[in-house]
N, C-alpha and C positions, 0 to 999 in steps of 0.2 A: 593537605592529605586526604586522599581520596579512601576511605573504607568503605565498605557494605555492612549492610546492618547485620550480618550475621558474625562480624569482625568488631562490630564495636559492644554486641552484648557477650560476654564471654560464657558464665553461668549463673543460676539463680545461688544466691546463698537462703540455705536453709538451718538456721538459726532458732532457737527458745526466743531469743529475742524479734526475730525477723517473722516470725511466725506467728506471735502477740499484735505485731504492722497489722499481719493483715489482715485483723480484723475492723481496722482504719481503711482497709481500703490500702495498702502502702504495700509496694511490693520491691525486694531487696534482690539487687543483682549485683554482679564483680563485672568492669567494663573497662573497656581498653585504655589504658592513662592519656594516652591522647587526643582521646574523644573530650568534648564539653557539651553544656547541657543538650544544646539545639541536636546537634546530632546524638544526643543520646533516646529524646523524644519523638523524633522522626523513626527509630530502629524500632523501639518498642512499639509503634501507632504502628509499624509497618510489617513485623512479624505477628503480634497476637493481635492484631485486628481493634484498637482501641483505642479513645480517645485519652490525651496524658493530661494532667491538670498541672502538676507540678514537680520538677526533679531536683532533687537535692543529692551533690555531690561531697565525695572526701577521700583524700587521699590515706591509705591503710600504711604507716611506717612498719619495714621489715623487724621483728625480733631477734636478739643475737639467743643464737642457743651453741651447743659445744656437745658432742661424740667424744669423748674421752679426752683426749691432749688434742681437738684439731676445733678450735672455731672458727663459727660460721653466723651466718645471718638467715634467716628466711627472705622471702621473696618482698618488696613492696606494691601495693597494687589497690586499682582506686574501684570505690563503692558509690553506688547511685541507690536513695532509695527515691522509686516512683512513686505519685500519688492521681490512683482515676477518681472520673466521678460516680456518685452513686450509684448505682445497679451494676454494673460492670465489673468484673473478673477476669482476672489470670488464671484459665484452665491447668495449666503448666504446673502452679504449685497445690491444687485444691486435693491432690492425692497424698503428697506430701507431708508424712510425719515426722516427729523427731525419735 
């Protein structure tokens, strides 16, 4: 499967937990479900012009939801936590606040 970098990185995740990880140079992204750690590493390095130390991934299962009599689920997605070396930052997150 040939995905380009902007297909792999879908969006940044900005939550209270991910904001606290930024103090340790770790950034959280929603990524394509079929992307592996090597593809995620290359995509982050290409888009943000940084070096990546490590990539941790996890699959987030959709939660059951209901609207009155109708039942459904939120969608399942894949999350990646990317660690950068000391002194490097992703400027995209710097203005983000909750």
